C-alpha positions in Angstrom: 0.0 -0.1 0.0 1.4 3.3 -0.9 -0.2 6.9 -0.6 -3.5 7.3 1.1 -2.4 10.5 2.9 -4.8 13.2 2.2 -4.0 16.9 1.6 -5.9 19.9 0.6 -6.0 20.3 -3.3 -8.0 23.5 -3.4 -8.2 26.3 -1.0 -10.9 26.2 1.9 -14.0 28.1 0.9 -13.8 28.2 -2.8 -16.9 26.0 -3.1 -20.0 26.3 -1.0 -21.0 23.6 1.6 -22.9 22.1 -1.4 -19.9 20.8 -3.2 -20.4 17.5 -4.9 -19.9 15.8 -8.1 -16.9 15.2 -8.9 -15.5 14.2 -12.3 -12.4 14.2 -14.2 -12.1 15.0 -18.1 -9.7 13.3 -20.3 -7.3 16.2 -19.8 -7.2 15.7 -15.9 -9.3 18.6 -14.9 -11.6 18.0 -12.0 -15.4 19.5 -12.1 -17.6 19.7 -8.9 -20.7 21.8 -8.4 -21.4 25.0 -6.5 -18.0 26.7 -7.0 -18.6 30.3 -5.4 -22.2 30.1 -5.3 -25.0 27.5 -5.6 -26.0 26.4 -9.0 -22.5 26.7 -10.8 -20.0 24.0 -11.9 -16.4 24.7 -11.0 -13.4 23.5 -12.9 -10.1 22.8 -11.0 -6.9 22.2 -13.1 -4.2 19.6 -12.3 -2.3 22.3 -10.4 -5.3 23.1 -8.2 -6.5 26.2 -10.0 -10.3 26.6 -9.6 -12.9 29.0 -11.3 -16.3 28.7 -12.5 -16.7 26.7 -15.6 -20.5 27.2 -16.3 -23.8 28.4 -14.6 -26.8 26.2 -14.7 -30.3 27.5 -15.7 -31.9 29.4 -12.8 -33.5 27.3 -10.2 -31.0 24.2 -11.0 -28.6 22.8 -8.5 -26.1 20.1 -9.6 -25.2 17.2 -7.6 -23.6 13.9 -9.3 -21.3 14.5 -12.3 -20.3 11.7 -14.9 -18.8 11.8 -18.2 -20.2 9.4 -21.2 -18.2 7.6 -24.0 -18.5 10.8 -26.1 -16.8 13.0 -23.5 -20.1 14.8 -22.6 -20.8 15.8 -19.1 -24.2 14.6 -17.3 -25.0 16.4 -14.3 -28.0 15.4 -11.9 -30.0 18.6 -11.1 -31.6 17.5 -7.8 -33.7 20.8 -7.8 -35.5 20.6 -11.1 -35.5 16.7 -11.5 -33.3 16.8 -14.4 -30.3 15.1 -15.8 -28.4 17.6 -18.0 -25.9 16.7 -20.7 -23.4 19.3 -21.7 -21.2 19.4 -24.5 -17.7 20.1 -23.3 -16.4 21.9 -26.4 -19.4 24.4 -26.6 -20.9 24.1 -23.1 -24.3 23.9 -24.8 -26.7 22.4 -22.1 -29.6 19.9 -22.9 -32.1 18.1 -20.8 -31.3 14.5 -21.2 -33.8 13.2 -18.7 -36.7 14.9 -16.9 -38.5 12.8 -14.5 -41.1 14.6 -12.1 -41.7 11.7 -10.3 -38.3 11.5 -8.8 -37.7 13.1 -5.4 -34.4 14.3 -6.6 -31.8 12.7 -8.9 -28.6 12.7 -6.5 -25.9 10.7 -7.6 -25.7 8.8 -10.9 -23.4 5.8 -12.4 -22.8 5.1 -16.0 -22.1 2.0 -17.7 -20.0 1.7 -21.0 -23.1 1.4 -23.1 -24.7 4.7 -21.6 -27.0 3.1 -19.2 -27.5 5.3 -16.3 -28.4 4.4 -12.8 -29.7 7.4 -10.4 -30.1 7.4 -6.6 -33.4 9.3 -5.5 -33.6 9.8 -1.8 -36.5 11.3 0.2 -34.8 12.9 3.0 -38.3 13.7 4.8 -39.5 10.2 4.9 -36.1 8.4 5.1 -36.8 6.4 2.1 -35.4 6.4 -1.5 -35.5 4.6 -4.9 -33.2 3.6 -7.4 -33.6 4.5 -11.2 -32.3 3.0 -14.5 -32.2 5.4 -17.6 -31.6 3.8 -20.9 -29.9 5.0 -23.7 -32.7 7.1 -25.1 -33.0 8.8 -21.8 -36.2 7.0 -20.5 -36.3 6.3 -16.7 -37.9 3.7 -14.9 -37.7 2.7 -11.1 -35.9 -0.4 -10.6 -36.1 -0.5 -6.8 -38.5 1.4 -4.6 -38.1 -0.4 -1.3 -34.9 1.4 -0.1 -33.7 3.7 2.4 -32.2 7.2 1.9 -30.3 6.1 -1.4 -27.5 8.2 -1.9 -24.0 6.9 -3.5 -24.3 4.7 -6.4 -21.7 2.8 -8.7 -20.9 0.1 -11.1 -18.3 -2.6 -10.6 -15.6 -2.6 -13.2 -17.2 -5.6 -15.3 -20.7 -4.0 -14.8 -22.1 -7.3 -13.3 -22.7 -5.3 -10.0 -24.6 -2.1 -8.8 -23.6 -0.7 -5.5 -26.1 1.7 -3.5 -25.5 3.4 -0.4 -28.1 4.4 2.0 -27.0 7.4 4.0 -29.2 7.5 7.2 -29.2 3.7 7.4 -25.4 3.6 7.0 -25.9 0.6 4.7 -24.2 -0.3 1.0 -26.2 -2.7 -0.8 -25.0 -4.8 -3.9 -27.4 -5.7 -6.9 -26.2 -8.4 -9.2 -27.0 -7.4 -12.8 -27.4 -9.5 -16.0 -26.1 -8.6 -19.5 -29.1 -6.1 -20.1 -28.5 -4.5 -16.8 -31.6 -5.7 -15.1 -31.4 -6.3 -11.6 -31.4 -10.0 -10.5 -30.8 -10.0 -6.9 -29.8 -7.7 -4.0 -27.9 -8.2 -0.7 -26.4 -6.2 2.1 -22.7 -5.6 1.4 -21.8 -3.9 4.6 -23.2 -1.7 7.1 -21.4 0.7 9.4 -22.6 1.6 13.1 -21.9 5.4 13.1 -21.9 8.6 10.8 -23.7 8.9 7.4 -22.7 7.5 3.8 -22.5 9.5 0.7 -20.9 9.2 -2.8 -19.0 6.2 -4.0 -16.6 4.9 -6.5 -14.9 1.8 -7.7 -11.2 1.0 -8.5 -10.4 -1.1 -11.4 -9.9 -4.0 -9.3 -13.5 -3.7 -7.9 -12.7 -2.1 -4.5 -15.3 0.3 -3.5 -14.4 3.6 -2.1 -17.2 5.2 0.1 -17.3 8.8 1.6 -18.4 8.5 5.5 -19.9 11.9 6.0 -19.4 13.2 9.7 -16.5 10.7 10.4 -14.2 12.4 8.0 -12.9 9.1 6.4 -13.2 7.2 2.9 -13.7 3.7 3.6 -12.1 1.3 1.2 -14.2 -2.1 0.8 -13.2 -5.2 -1.0 -15.7 -6.9 -3.3 -16.4 -9.3 -0.7 -17.8 -6.6 1.7 -14.7 -6.6 3.9 -13.5 -3.1 5.3 -9.8 -3.0 4.2 -9.0 0.4 5.7 -10.3 3.9 6.0 -8.4 7.0 4.7 -8.5 9.9 7.1 -9.2 13.1 5.7 -8.6 16.7 6.9 -12.5 17.6 6.6 -15.2 15.9 8.5 -17.8 15.9 5.9 -16.8 14.3 2.6 -19.6 14.1 0.1 -18.2 12.4 -3.0 -15.0 11.3 -4.8 -13.5 10.5 -8.3 -10.2 9.3 -9.8 -7.9 11.0 -12.2 -4.4 12.2 -12.7 -2.0 11.0 -15.3 -2.4 7.3 -14.3 -5.9 7.2 -12.6 -4.3 6.9 -9.0 -5.2 10.3 -7.7 -8.5 10.3 -5.8 -10.2 13.7 -5.3 -12.6 14.2 -2.5 -15.2 16.9 -2.2 -15.4 18.2 1.4 -18.6 20.0 2.5 -17.6 21.5 5.8 -14.3 22.9 4.0 -15.7 23.9 0.7 -12.8 22.4 -1.1 -11.3 19.4 -2.6 -8.6 17.0 -1.0 -6.7 14.5 -2.8 -4.8 11.4 -2.1 -2.7 8.6 -4.1 -4.0 5.2 -4.2 -2.4 2.0 -5.4 -5.2 1.2 -8.1 -6.6 3.5 -10.9 -10.2 4.3 -10.6 -12.9 2.9 -12.9 -14.3 6.3 -13.8 -10.8 6.9 -15.1 -10.2 3.5 -16.8 -13.5 2.8 -18.4 -13.1 5.3 -21.2 -9.4 4.3 -22.0 
């Protein structure tokens, strides 16, 4: 094991407490929502220089960010029940999904064929759902018997979907068939304290889960064993992504500090490796 020492990557307070996302483009830039003010998307260069990249439409506030095979950005707008698609060269924004029946599209996961999965928490009731969105932008509920769904991620071979429930502190694993249909569901791991938020897998299938309130990223094996926890400087991590020249830089969005932290890992992240 090397690295795993987290350090500040951007200055504190550059982002609002609503910092989320994040995602890296093919050039190594990191994007996260709510830079400077709510409703923006910020860009951070590999040197840690941050600025506003674009402004979402009035009333929209981003949460999860992913990139598709074409390099377009997908952004979950939890306030207006959209998933936007943004052309990276022109910044032209279109509504890829609008689903008024969602409580809020929070985090999203993407398969190589463009299929999306979205978490849909209802914070008032403590319950939530999971949606699947096909390549034509059609959304359907695939599990409505959940706790407060939040983090969501696919395994590198896309045979598994992981979903975290924040308040229940539980991560579930769904076995998927070749058509991305859910075959079975079982508990992967449950924690005794704090909350769970965003998650990402590395290329070997280990799951990295942010533990909001505990100030750590939990590294969990595909078998559900807690391998270790990476101690962060901030207490409230909301999500993470992988990037850098070789995919082994882990970037974490920190709500209480309004910034990103970064640490090195041994294995590249799936979100870096899947398009290469």
